[in-house]
C-alpha positions in Angstrom: 7.4 43.0 -19.7 5.5 42.8 -16.4 3.5 45.4 -14.6 5.1 46.6 -11.4 3.6 47.8 -8.2 4.8 49.2 -4.8 3.6 46.8 -2.2 5.5 48.0 0.9 7.1 51.1 2.4 8.8 52.1 5.7 11.0 54.9 6.9 12.9 55.6 10.0 12.1 58.7 12.1 14.2 61.6 10.9 16.5 62.9 13.6 20.0 64.0 14.5 21.7 60.9 15.9 23.8 61.3 19.1 26.6 58.8 18.2 29.4 59.5 15.7 29.1 56.4 13.6 28.6 56.8 9.8 27.0 53.3 9.5 23.4 53.1 8.3 22.9 49.5 9.6 21.3 50.7 12.8 18.7 52.7 10.9 18.2 50.1 8.2 17.6 46.9 10.1 14.4 48.0 11.9 13.2 49.8 8.8 13.6 46.8 6.5 12.0 44.6 9.2 8.9 46.9 9.3 8.6 46.8 5.5 8.9 43.0 5.5 6.2 42.7 8.3 3.7 44.8 6.3 4.1 42.5 3.3 4.4 39.2 5.2 7.7 38.3 3.5 11.3 37.7 4.5 14.7 38.6 3.0 14.8 35.2 1.2 11.8 36.5 -1.0 13.8 39.4 -2.3 15.2 38.7 -5.8 17.1 42.0 -6.1 18.3 44.7 -3.7 19.5 48.2 -4.6 20.8 50.9 -2.3 21.3 54.6 -2.6 23.8 56.5 -0.5 27.0 58.5 -0.8 30.6 57.8 0.1 31.2 61.6 0.2 28.8 61.9 3.1 30.3 59.1 5.0 33.8 60.2 4.3 35.3 56.9 3.2 35.4 54.8 0.0 32.9 52.0 -0.4 31.1 53.0 2.8 27.9 51.5 1.4 29.3 48.0 1.7 29.0 48.2 5.5 25.3 48.8 5.1 25.0 45.5 3.3 25.2 43.9 6.8 21.5 44.9 7.1 20.8 42.5 4.2 23.0 39.7 5.4 25.3 37.3 3.5 22.8 34.4 3.3 21.0 33.7 1.1 23.2 35.0 -1.8 21.2 37.5 -3.9 21.6 40.1 -6.6 22.6 43.5 -5.1 23.5 46.9 -6.6 24.2 50.4 -5.5 23.8 53.9 -6.8 25.7 57.0 -5.6 22.4 58.9 -5.5 19.2 59.2 -3.6 17.4 55.9 -3.0 14.7 57.0 -5.6 17.3 56.2 -8.3 17.9 52.9 -6.7 14.2 52.2 -7.0 14.4 53.1 -10.7 17.0 50.4 -11.2 15.0 47.9 -9.1 11.9 48.8 -11.2 13.8 47.9 -14.4 14.9 44.6 -12.9 11.3 43.6 -12.2 9.9 45.1 -15.4 12.3 42.9 -17.5 11.5 39.8 -15.5 14.9 39.5 -13.7 13.2 39.5 -10.3 9.7 39.1 -9.0 10.2 41.1 -5.9 12.8 43.8 -5.4 13.7 46.1 -2.5 15.3 49.6 -2.8 16.6 51.4 0.2 18.3 54.8 0.8 20.1 56.0 3.9 22.2 58.9 5.1 23.7 60.3 8.2 23.9 64.0 7.4 24.8 65.0 11.0 28.1 63.1 10.7 29.5 65.7 8.3 29.3 69.4 7.5 26.5 68.9 5.0 26.5 72.3 3.4 30.2 71.9 2.6 30.0 68.3 1.5 27.4 69.1 -1.1 29.7 71.7 -2.7 31.6 68.6 -4.1 28.8 68.0 -6.6 29.5 71.3 -8.3 31.7 71.9 -11.4 35.1 70.6 -10.2 37.1 73.1 -12.3 35.4 76.5 -11.9 32.8 76.4 -9.1 33.7 73.7 -6.5 37.1 75.3 -5.7 35.2 78.4 -4.5 33.3 76.2 -2.0 29.9 77.8 -2.4 27.8 75.8 0.1 24.4 74.3 -0.9 22.3 76.8 1.1 24.1 79.8 -0.5 23.5 78.3 -4.0 19.8 77.9 -3.2 19.8 81.5 -1.9 21.0 82.7 -5.3 18.1 80.9 -6.9 15.6 82.3 -4.4 17.0 85.8 -4.9 16.6 85.5 -8.7 12.9 84.6 -8.2 12.3 87.5 -5.8 13.9 90.0 -8.2 11.9 88.5 -11.1 8.6 88.8 -9.2 8.0 85.0 -9.3 7.4 84.9 -5.5 7.8 86.9 -2.3 9.3 86.0 1.0 5.7 85.8 2.3 5.0 83.1 -0.3 8.0 81.2 0.8 7.0 81.4 4.5 3.5 80.2 3.7 5.0 77.1 2.1 7.0 76.4 5.3 4.0 77.1 7.6 1.7 74.7 5.5 4.4 72.0 5.5 5.0 72.1 9.3 1.2 71.9 9.9 0.9 68.9 7.6 3.9 67.2 9.3 2.0 67.1 12.6 0.4 63.9 11.3 3.7 62.3 10.2 5.5 60.5 13.1 8.7 60.3 11.1 9.0 64.1 10.6 11.8 66.0 12.2 10.1 69.4 12.3 6.4 70.0 12.7 3.9 72.2 14.5 1.5 75.2 14.0 3.2 78.5 13.1 2.1 81.4 11.0 3.9 82.9 8.1 4.1 86.2 9.9 5.9 84.6 12.8 8.4 82.9 10.5 9.2 86.2 8.7 10.3 87.8 12.0 13.1 85.3 12.2 16.7 86.1 11.1 18.3 85.1 7.7 20.6 82.2 7.3 21.7 83.1 3.8 19.6 86.1 2.6 16.8 85.7 1.4 16.6 82.3 3.1 15.7 81.9 6.8 16.0 78.6 8.7 12.4 77.6 7.9 13.1 78.0 4.2 15.8 75.2 4.4 15.3 71.5 5.0 16.8 70.6 8.4 19.9 68.4 8.7 18.8 65.0 9.8 19.6 61.3 9.6 17.3 58.6 8.3 16.5 55.6 6.0 13.7 54.6 3.7 12.7 51.3 2.2 10.4 50.6 -0.7 9.4 47.0 -1.9 8.1 46.5 -5.4 6.7 43.4 -7.1 5.6 42.0 -10.4 1.9 41.7 -11.2 2.1 38.0 -10.5 3.1 38.7 -6.9 1.8 42.1 -6.1 -1.8 41.2 -5.3 -0.6 38.4 -3.0 1.5 40.8 -0.9 -0.8 43.9 -0.8 -4.5 44.3 -0.7 -4.3 47.5 -2.8 -1.0 47.7 -4.6 0.2 51.1 -5.9 0.9 50.4 -9.6 3.7 52.2 -11.2 2.2 53.7 -14.4 5.1 56.0 -15.2 8.7 56.4 -14.1 11.3 58.8 -15.6 14.2 61.1 -14.7 15.9 63.9 -16.5 19.0 66.0 -15.9 19.8 69.7 -16.5 23.3 71.1 -16.9 25.6 70.8 -13.9 27.0 74.3 -14.7 25.1 77.0 -12.8 25.9 79.5 -15.5 24.7 77.4 -18.4 21.0 77.2 -17.4 18.2 79.4 -16.3 17.9 78.8 -12.5 14.2 79.9 -12.6 13.3 77.2 -15.2 13.3 73.4 -14.4 13.0 71.7 -17.7 14.2 68.4 -16.2 11.3 68.4 -13.8 8.8 69.2 -16.6 10.5 66.6 -18.9 10.4 63.9 -16.3 6.8 64.6 -15.5 5.9 64.5 -19.2 7.9 61.3 -19.9 6.2 59.6 -16.9 2.8 60.5 -18.4 1.9 62.4 -15.3 -1.5 63.7 -16.2 -1.6 66.3 -13.4 -5.3 66.7 -13.8 -5.9 63.3 -12.4 -3.3 63.3 -9.6 -4.7 63.6 -6.1 -1.5 63.7 -4.2 2.0 65.0 -5.1 4.9 64.3 -2.8 7.6 66.8 -3.9 11.2 66.6 -2.8 11.8 70.3 -2.4 14.6 71.0 0.1 13.9 74.8 0.0 10.6 76.6 0.1 11.0 78.5 -3.2 11.9 75.2 -4.9 8.4 73.8 -4.1 7.0 76.8 -6.0 9.3 76.2 -8.9 8.3 72.5 -9.1 4.6 73.1 -8.9 4.9 75.5 -11.8 7.2 73.2 -13.9 4.8 70.2 -13.4 1.6 72.2 -13.7 0.3 71.1 -10.4 -2.9 73.1 -9.5 -4.5 74.0 -6.3 -6.7 70.9 -6.3 -3.6 68.6 -5.8 -2.6 67.9 -2.2 1.1 68.9 -2.1 3.4 67.0 0.3 0.7 66.1 2.9 3.6 64.4 4.9 5.2 67.8 5.4 7.8 67.1 2.7 11.5 67.5 2.8 11.2 70.8 4.7 10.2 68.8 7.7 12.7 65.9 7.3 15.3 65.6 4.6 17.7 62.6 5.3 20.2 62.7 2.5 19.8 59.9 0.0 16.5 58.7 1.6 14.2 61.7 1.3 13.5 61.3 -2.4 12.7 57.6 -2.0 10.5 58.5 1.0 8.5 60.8 -1.2 7.7 58.0 -3.6 7.0 55.6 -0.7 4.6 58.1 0.9 2.9 58.7 -2.4 2.5 55.0 -2.8 1.1 54.7 0.8 -1.6 57.3 -0.1 -2.7 55.0 -3.0 -2.4 51.8 -1.0 -4.5 53.2 1.8 -7.2 54.4 -0.5 -6.6 58.1 0.3 -5.6 58.7 -3.3 -6.6 57.1 -6.6 -3.5 58.5 -8.4 -0.3 60.0 -6.8 3.0 61.4 -7.9 6.3 60.9 -6.1 9.2 63.2 -6.9 12.9 63.2 -6.1 15.7 65.7 -6.8 19.4 65.7 -6.7 22.2 68.2 -7.5 22.4 71.9 -7.0 19.3 74.1 -7.6 17.1 71.3 -8.8 19.5 70.0 -11.4 18.2 66.4 -11.6 14.6 65.4 -11.2 12.8 62.0 -11.1 9.1 61.4 -11.2 7.1 58.3 -10.4 3.4 58.1 -11.0 1.4 55.6 -9.1 -2.2 54.4 -9.5 -4.7 52.2 -7.6 -5.6 50.6 -10.9 -3.2 48.7 -13.1 -2.9 49.7 -16.7 
């Protein structure tokens, strides 16, 4: 099996689009072109494509097929799709390159969250028999988790506000961020609740966007990138989908994925965490054992831009960019899906191949 490295990454600016279309083509075409330009390749070099999106978000069956227009019908190529964040599409692409089925693969994720009532759409991922019929929206479910943590003394509202303030300050250097700027935790705590104990700053904003990651085998990676980000570990784990069947203050899937990916947190310089709520970053740091010497989401993270089905892939891409640029020797990219951190994926990247 071949070693695999990330050689290219691009993401569109995260924003609420003015038009009513649910197509991702307009976001994908320039984003794919940017990734190609950075690697000096064209679509004919791609041996496998894999996308991540959701028909539920678009509101029609097989909506992802329209996005294939961004690829084009010629030349014919292998293509696949996952009804998940693009990070899981990258995992499938990684397996294709790892097993020698392709030398170069491209994974992309896209979502137009503003085209739907996102909090309501995400209720469809809950238990269809007992929970989904009650229509508890995604923010309210996260608020239950946050309240449990507050009552257990695991964090305070001030701790949560400090996560938001740090994220917004970090996002000032990220041109793709939707929210950024300098603000104090005290200022944030003066603002009203959205779903107690969550305020607006505790929740990722609704935004649209796309992300693209290009990976290559060892034989091609050094040709395409001066400093490839080698994937040294990649794993995902799933907790129960039933909210009553698990401890919402424990994230064994995150800890398990981190362990399976051989994420030696002591040697990680940067960790891009996909935490759509402030308290979830605290939970993930604890579950993965990330200490204060690790730079957490220097891009601002999902709290400053969370395009559905692209934000997790962007976390891996940004972690890879930190390695490719030389800002980090080893980095961790994380993606989550499902209610209250139900599913977690971890990708470990290094400037040195194994």
